[in-house]
C-alpha positions in Angstrom: 0.1 0.1 -0.1 1.4 3.5 -0.9 1.8 6.4 1.5 -1.4 8.1 0.2 -3.5 5.3 0.9 -2.1 4.4 4.4 -2.7 8.0 5.2 -6.4 7.8 4.4 -7.1 5.0 6.4 -5.3 6.4 9.2 -7.3 9.8 9.5 -10.0 9.2 11.8 -11.7 12.4 11.1 -12.9 10.9 7.8 -16.8 10.0 7.5 -17.9 8.3 4.3 -21.0 8.7 2.1 -22.3 6.9 -0.6 -24.7 7.1 -3.4 -26.4 5.2 -6.3 -24.8 6.8 -9.1 -21.9 9.1 -9.8 -24.4 11.9 -10.6 -25.7 11.7 -7.2 -22.4 12.0 -5.6 -21.5 15.0 -8.0 -24.6 16.6 -6.9 -23.5 16.2 -3.2 -20.0 17.4 -4.1 -21.6 20.6 -5.4 -23.9 21.0 -2.3 -20.6 20.3 -0.3 -18.7 23.1 -2.0 -21.5 25.5 -1.5 -21.4 24.9 2.2 -17.7 24.7 2.7 -17.6 21.0 3.7 -14.3 19.7 3.2 -13.8 16.6 0.9 -10.7 14.3 1.3 -11.5 12.3 -1.7 -13.8 10.3 -3.8 -14.3 6.5 -3.7 -16.1 3.7 -5.1 -15.6 4.5 -8.9 -17.0 7.9 -8.0 -20.1 6.8 -6.3 -18.8 7.9 -2.7 -16.6 10.6 -1.0 -14.8 11.3 2.3 -15.7 14.3 4.3 -12.8 15.8 6.4 -12.7 17.0 10.0 -16.2 15.9 10.7 -17.8 13.5 13.3 -20.8 11.0 12.4 -23.4 13.3 14.0 -22.6 16.4 12.3 -22.5 14.0 9.1 -26.1 13.0 9.9 -27.3 16.7 10.2 -25.7 17.6 6.6 -27.3 14.5 5.0 -30.6 15.4 6.5 -30.3 19.2 5.2 -29.1 17.7 1.7 -32.0 15.3 1.3 -34.4 18.2 2.1 -33.2 20.5 -0.6 -34.4 18.2 -3.4 -36.6 14.7 -3.2 -34.5 13.2 -6.1 -31.5 13.4 -3.7 -30.8 10.2 -2.4 -27.9 8.7 0.0 -27.2 4.9 0.4 -27.9 3.6 3.8 -29.6 6.5 5.1 
């Protein structure tokens, strides 16, 4: 495993969020950008992303707000 991947798994301040499609993930990334939410990287062939410096409780609040914006927004496992 290279150093970049080792560091990715050591950082305990990253929470992951996953979507059904790449487009759903891109929509969330746009939302995150507007809200100044720090994304560490995308994963799972562009269907997921890591959110930096956040705790699970705060991620749940962000997800609820995101889902309220548009009925077409989806998040896997939520």
